[in-house]
C-alpha positions as CSV (number, residue, x, y, z in Angstrom):
1,X,131.1,112.9,104.1
2,X,130.7,109.2,104.8
3,X,129.3,108.4,101.4
4,X,129.7,108.9,97.7
5,X,126.7,110.1,95.6
6,X,125.5,109.7,92.1
7,X,122.4,111.7,91.0
8,X,120.3,110.5,88.1
9,X,118.2,113.5,87.6
10,X,118.7,117.1,86.6
11,X,118.7,119.7,89.4
12,X,115.4,120.9,90.7
13,X,114.4,123.3,93.4
14,X,114.9,121.7,96.9
15,X,111.8,119.6,97.7
16,X,110.1,119.7,101.0
17,X,110.4,116.1,101.9
18,X,113.6,114.0,102.2
19,X,113.2,110.2,102.4
20,X,115.9,107.6,102.7
21,X,115.6,104.1,101.4
22,X,117.9,101.5,102.8
23,X,118.5,99.1,100.0
24,X,121.9,97.7,100.8
25,X,120.9,94.1,99.9
26,X,120.0,95.1,96.4
27,X,122.2,93.0,94.0
28,X,122.5,92.9,90.2
29,X,124.6,89.7,90.3
30,X,123.3,86.7,88.4
31,X,122.8,84.4,91.4
32,X,120.1,83.3,93.8
33,X,121.0,86.3,96.0
34,X,119.6,88.6,93.3
35,X,116.2,87.0,93.6
36,X,113.4,88.0,96.0
37,X,114.9,90.8,98.0
38,X,116.6,92.3,95.0
39,X,113.3,92.2,93.0
40,X,111.5,94.0,95.8
41,X,114.2,96.6,96.3
42,X,114.7,97.2,92.6
43,X,111.0,97.5,91.8
44,X,110.2,99.7,94.8
45,X,113.1,102.1,94.0
46,X,112.1,102.3,90.4
47,X,108.5,103.1,91.0
48,X,108.8,105.2,94.2
49,X,110.9,107.7,92.3
50,X,107.9,108.3,90.0
51,X,105.2,108.6,92.7
52,X,106.0,112.1,93.8
53,X,108.5,114.5,92.1
54,X,108.3,116.8,95.1
55,X,110.0,114.2,97.3
56,X,113.8,114.1,97.5
57,X,114.4,110.3,97.2
58,X,117.7,109.0,98.6
59,X,118.7,105.3,98.2
60,X,121.6,103.7,100.1
61,X,122.9,100.8,98.0
62,X,126.1,98.8,97.9
63,X,126.0,97.5,94.3
64,X,127.7,100.1,92.1
65,X,126.4,98.4,89.0
66,X,122.8,99.3,89.8
67,X,121.4,101.8,87.4
68,X,118.9,104.2,89.2
69,X,115.7,105.5,87.7
70,X,115.4,109.2,87.0
71,X,114.8,111.2,90.2
72,X,116.7,108.9,92.6
73,X,119.9,109.8,94.4
74,X,122.3,107.0,95.1
75,X,124.6,106.8,98.1
76,X,127.3,104.2,98.6
77,X,128.6,103.2,102.1
78,X,132.4,103.8,102.3
79,X,132.8,100.6,104.3
80,X,131.2,98.6,101.5
81,X,128.6,95.9,102.1
82,X,130.1,92.8,100.5
83,X,130.5,91.3,103.9
84,X,127.4,91.2,106.1
85,X,129.3,92.5,109.1
86,X,130.4,95.6,107.1
87,X,126.9,96.3,106.2
88,X,125.6,95.9,109.7
89,X,128.3,98.1,111.2
90,X,127.6,100.8,108.6
91,X,123.9,100.7,109.0
92,X,123.9,100.7,112.8
93,X,126.8,103.0,113.6
94,X,127.4,105.4,110.6
95,X,124.0,105.7,108.9
96,X,122.2,107.4,111.8
97,X,124.6,110.4,111.9
98,X,124.7,110.6,108.1
99,X,120.9,110.6,107.8
100,X,120.7,113.4,110.4
101,X,123.2,115.5,108.5
102,X,121.4,114.9,105.3
103,X,118.2,116.1,106.9
104,X,116.2,113.0,106.2
105,X,112.7,113.1,107.6
106,X,111.9,109.4,107.2
107,X,113.9,106.2,106.6
108,X,112.6,102.9,105.1
109,X,114.5,99.7,105.7
110,X,113.5,97.6,102.7
111,X,114.7,94.3,104.2
112,X,114.0,93.7,107.9
113,X,116.3,96.3,109.5
114,X,116.4,99.9,110.6
115,X,119.3,101.8,112.3
116,X,118.2,101.3,115.9
117,X,120.1,104.4,117.3
118,X,118.5,106.8,114.9
119,X,115.7,109.1,116.1
120,X,114.4,109.7,112.5
121,X,110.9,108.1,112.0
122,X,111.3,104.7,110.4
123,X,109.3,102.2,108.3
124,X,110.5,98.7,107.9
125,X,109.4,95.9,105.4
126,X,109.4,92.4,106.7
127,X,109.3,89.7,103.9
128,X,109.0,86.6,106.0
129,X,110.1,85.0,109.3
130,X,111.7,82.0,107.8
131,X,114.7,82.4,110.2
132,X,112.2,81.7,113.0
133,X,110.3,78.8,111.5
134,X,113.3,77.1,109.8
135,X,116.3,78.0,112.0
136,X,118.3,75.0,110.7
137,X,118.5,76.6,107.3
138,X,120.5,79.6,108.7
139,X,124.0,79.9,110.2
140,X,123.7,80.6,113.9
141,X,125.0,84.1,113.6
142,X,122.7,85.0,110.7
143,X,119.7,83.5,112.6
144,X,120.5,85.4,115.7
145,X,121.0,88.7,113.9
146,X,117.8,88.4,111.8
147,X,115.6,87.4,114.7
148,X,116.8,90.1,117.0
149,X,117.2,92.9,114.4
150,X,113.8,92.2,112.8
151,X,112.1,92.2,116.2
152,X,113.8,95.4,117.4
153,X,113.3,97.2,114.0
154,X,109.6,96.3,114.1
155,X,109.3,97.8,117.6
156,X,111.3,101.0,116.6
157,X,109.4,101.5,113.4
158,X,106.5,103.9,113.2
159,X,104.9,101.5,110.7
160,X,105.7,97.9,109.6
161,X,105.0,96.8,106.1
162,X,104.2,93.1,105.6
163,X,104.1,91.6,102.1
164,X,101.1,89.4,102.9
165,X,98.4,88.8,105.5
166,X,100.2,85.6,106.5
167,X,103.4,87.6,107.2
168,X,101.5,90.3,109.1
169,X,99.9,87.6,111.3
170,X,103.4,86.1,111.8
171,X,104.9,89.5,112.8
172,X,102.0,90.2,115.2
173,X,102.1,86.9,117.1
174,X,105.9,86.3,117.0
175,X,107.1,89.7,117.9
176,X,103.9,91.0,119.7
177,X,103.6,93.9,117.3
178,X,100.1,95.5,117.4
179,X,98.0,94.8,114.3
180,X,97.3,98.5,113.9
181,X,101.0,99.1,113.4
182,X,101.2,96.7,110.5
183,X,100.2,97.5,106.9
184,X,99.9,94.7,104.3
185,X,101.2,95.7,100.9
186,X,101.4,92.9,98.3
187,X,104.4,92.6,96.0
188,X,103.9,93.2,92.3
189,X,104.6,91.2,89.2
190,X,106.9,92.7,86.5
191,X,105.1,93.2,83.1
192,X,107.8,91.0,81.5
193,X,105.8,88.1,83.0
194,X,103.0,87.7,80.5
195,X,101.9,85.2,77.8
196,X,104.3,85.1,74.9
197,X,103.6,84.1,71.3
198,X,103.4,80.3,71.2
199,X,105.6,80.0,68.0
200,X,108.3,82.2,69.7
201,X,108.1,80.1,72.9
202,X,108.5,76.9,71.0
203,X,111.5,78.2,69.1
204,X,113.1,79.5,72.3
205,X,112.4,76.3,74.1
206,X,114.0,74.2,71.4
207,X,117.1,76.5,71.3
208,X,117.4,76.3,75.1
209,X,117.3,72.5,75.0
210,X,114.2,72.3,77.2
211,X,111.7,69.5,76.8
212,X,108.7,70.2,74.6
213,X,106.4,69.7,77.6
214,X,107.4,69.6,81.2
215,X,106.5,70.2,84.8
216,X,108.3,73.3,86.3
217,X,109.3,74.5,89.7
218,X,111.4,77.6,90.4
219,X,113.0,78.4,93.7
220,X,116.3,78.4,95.6
221,X,117.4,74.8,96.5
222,X,116.8,74.9,100.2
223,X,114.6,72.8,102.6
224,X,111.6,75.1,103.0
225,X,111.0,75.1,99.2
226,X,110.2,71.4,99.7
227,X,112.0,70.1,96.6
228,X,112.4,66.7,98.3
229,X,108.7,66.5,98.9
230,X,108.1,67.4,95.2
231,X,110.5,64.8,94.0
232,X,108.7,62.1,96.1
233,X,105.3,63.3,94.8
234,X,106.7,63.4,91.2
235,X,107.9,59.8,91.5
236,X,104.3,58.8,92.6
237,X,102.8,60.8,89.8
238,X,104.9,58.8,87.3
239,X,103.2,55.7,88.5
240,X,99.8,57.1,87.8
241,X,100.3,57.7,84.0
242,X,101.8,56.0,81.0
243,X,103.3,59.2,79.6
244,X,104.8,61.2,82.4
245,X,106.2,64.6,81.7
246,X,109.8,65.4,82.9
247,X,110.4,67.7,85.8
248,X,112.5,70.8,85.3
249,X,113.9,72.6,88.4
250,X,115.2,76.2,88.2
251,X,117.0,77.8,91.1
252,X,120.4,78.4,92.5
253,X,122.0,76.4,95.3
254,X,121.0,77.4,98.8
255,X,121.2,75.5,102.0
256,X,121.5,71.6,102.0
257,X,121.0,71.4,98.3
258,X,123.1,68.2,98.2
259,X,120.2,66.3,99.8
260,X,118.0,67.2,96.8
261,X,120.5,65.7,94.3
262,X,120.8,62.7,96.5
263,X,117.1,62.1,96.5
264,X,116.9,62.2,92.7
265,X,119.5,59.4,92.5
266,X,117.8,57.4,95.3
267,X,114.5,57.6,93.4
268,X,116.1,56.6,90.1
269,X,115.0,59.9,88.4
270,X,118.3,61.1,87.0
271,X,117.0,60.9,83.4
272,X,113.7,62.5,84.2
273,X,114.6,65.5,86.5
274,X,116.6,68.4,84.9
275,X,118.3,71.1,87.0
276,X,118.8,74.4,85.3
277,X,120.6,76.2,88.2
278,X,119.9,79.9,88.7
279,X,117.8,81.2,85.8
280,X,118.7,84.8,84.7
281,X,115.9,87.4,84.6
282,X,115.9,87.6,80.8
283,X,115.2,83.8,80.5
284,X,112.7,83.4,83.2
285,X,109.6,84.6,81.3
286,X,110.5,82.1,78.5
287,X,110.9,79.3,81.0
288,X,107.5,79.9,82.6
289,X,105.8,80.2,79.1
290,X,107.5,76.9,78.0
291,X,106.1,74.9,81.0
292,X,103.0,72.8,80.8
293,X,102.4,73.0,84.6
294,X,104.0,75.0,87.4
295,X,104.2,73.3,90.8
296,X,105.3,75.3,93.9
297,X,104.8,73.1,97.0
298,X,106.8,75.4,99.3
299,X,106.4,74.8,103.1
300,X,106.6,78.5,103.9
301,X,106.6,81.8,102.0
302,X,106.3,85.4,102.9
303,X,104.7,86.1,99.5
304,X,105.8,83.6,96.8
305,X,106.7,85.6,93.7
306,X,107.4,82.6,91.5
307,X,103.8,81.5,91.8
308,X,102.5,84.9,90.9
309,X,105.0,85.2,88.0
310,X,104.0,81.8,86.6
311,X,100.3,82.6,86.8
312,X,100.9,85.9,85.1
313,X,102.4,84.0,82.2
314,X,99.2,82.0,81.9
315,X,100.6,78.7,83.3
316,X,98.3,76.4,85.2
317,X,99.7,76.2,88.7
318,X,99.6,74.0,91.8
319,X,100.8,75.3,95.2
320,X,100.7,74.8,98.9
321,X,97.7,75.5,101.2
322,X,99.9,77.1,103.8
323,X,101.5,80.5,104.8
324,X,100.9,83.2,102.2
325,X,100.5,81.0,99.1
326,X,96.6,80.8,99.2
327,X,96.6,84.6,99.2
328,X,98.8,84.7,96.0
329,X,96.9,81.8,94.4
330,X,93.4,83.1,95.0
331,X,90.9,80.9,93.1
332,X,93.3,80.6,90.2
333,X,95.8,78.0,91.4
334,X,95.1,74.6,93.0
335,X,96.2,74.6,96.7
336,X,97.1,71.3,98.3
337,X,98.8,70.2,101.5
338,X,102.5,70.0,100.6
339,X,103.1,67.2,103.1
340,X,100.4,65.0,101.7
341,X,102.5,63.6,98.8
342,X,99.8,61.3,97.4
343,X,97.4,64.2,97.1
344,X,100.1,66.3,95.4
345,X,100.8,63.5,92.9
346,X,97.1,63.1,92.2
347,X,96.7,66.9,91.7
348,X,99.6,66.9,89.2
349,X,98.0,63.9,87.4
350,X,94.5,65.4,87.4
351,X,95.5,68.8,86.1
352,X,97.7,67.4,83.3
353,X,94.9,65.0,82.3
354,X,92.3,67.8,81.8
355,X,93.0,70.3,79.0
356,X,89.7,72.1,79.9
357,X,90.8,72.5,83.5
358,X,94.2,73.8,82.3
359,X,92.6,76.4,80.1
360,X,90.3,77.6,83.0
361,X,93.3,77.9,85.3
362,X,95.2,79.9,82.7
363,X,92.4,82.4,82.4
364,X,91.9,82.6,86.1
365,X,95.6,83.1,86.8
366,X,95.8,86.0,84.3
367,X,92.8,87.7,85.8
368,X,94.0,87.2,89.4
369,X,97.6,88.4,88.9
370,X,96.5,91.6,87.1
371,X,96.1,93.1,90.5
372,X,99.7,92.5,91.5
373,X,101.4,95.6,90.1
374,X,104.6,97.2,91.4
375,X,103.2,100.7,90.7
376,X,100.4,99.9,93.2
377,X,102.9,98.6,95.6
378,X,104.9,101.8,95.4
379,X,101.8,104.0,95.7
380,X,100.6,102.2,98.8
381,X,104.1,102.4,100.3
382,X,104.3,106.1,99.6
383,X,100.9,106.5,101.3
384,X,102.4,104.8,104.4
385,X,105.2,107.4,104.3
386,X,102.6,110.2,104.2
387,X,100.8,108.8,107.2
388,X,104.0,108.5,109.2
389,X,105.1,112.0,108.3
390,X,101.7,113.4,109.1
391,X,101.5,111.8,112.5
392,X,105.0,113.1,113.2
393,X,104.0,116.6,112.3
394,X,100.9,116.4,114.5
395,X,102.7,115.0,117.5
């Protein structure tokens, strides 16, 4: 056998359906690499296993520290997946034969890729096309792999899952994938992101050394997150008020992060901007709850989980009017052009200056994000599997 297996459930009679979930990018490490894709993979694996006990769920993972939910079989590639080339070779050359021997009837690539040589029906999830829109933020080899593999996987897949309408539109027009082949399934928000008791939040904030009131942004330090634009807008906001709040930035170092630190120095904001680095999952709900205002002026997002998480914690939020962010914001967050820095500064000033508006945004955010649930994401995904399997049986 080309894999090792750990089973987290007691034995049951052999079910009728065998589905493979390719989750080799799942990571439990405390770094920015365990953010978006890990969250999707972890939540989907956890909730899919509960959708249908008659399905034999198999997940291919590379992180042996991952603890599976009941009913999920784990398989580990012998080659390992620490190096991207190892993962690619295993997925494309060894997984097809392994999946056939296991009798899998469907495979789902949870992050852009399917084994192209396999004849087993496939589903692929595409989270965004940032490698197409911001190629300078990727190494040439990574960019080439992602662009070609995502395009070919979308063409091979029986169904493509997009995490937003904006991403679906991107896939359709960039790769010429028919709209009828794409299903939009929104991400969920973990229940840990909720309003916490104010007294507990104040105590945690003081212990953590965070300011009593502050503007917050969360996201990997990389160009498309628009930290430099936010810093420039923040400097302009400070000129609009006599009592400016500090800016707190949470996020691990990504691409070209040094330019962000350089801009802080150039603007003379070293005493007013605080970098927390990567924020572990157990601290993130406290950080959101401690913030006075959340600002997320990203230039491009496939979904934008931090915005949904902040609103689910009841934090007034400002975000961009582009890509998927208006979908996530709904009518609850204020959407502005992220390149119009005077407008962004004015929006920050206006929201902070109106307690009534902040309260209305809190209530709207809580109501809007209630629809973003991972159990719904998993149920909709399982429905896609059923459609693919049914069409295969009828072919």
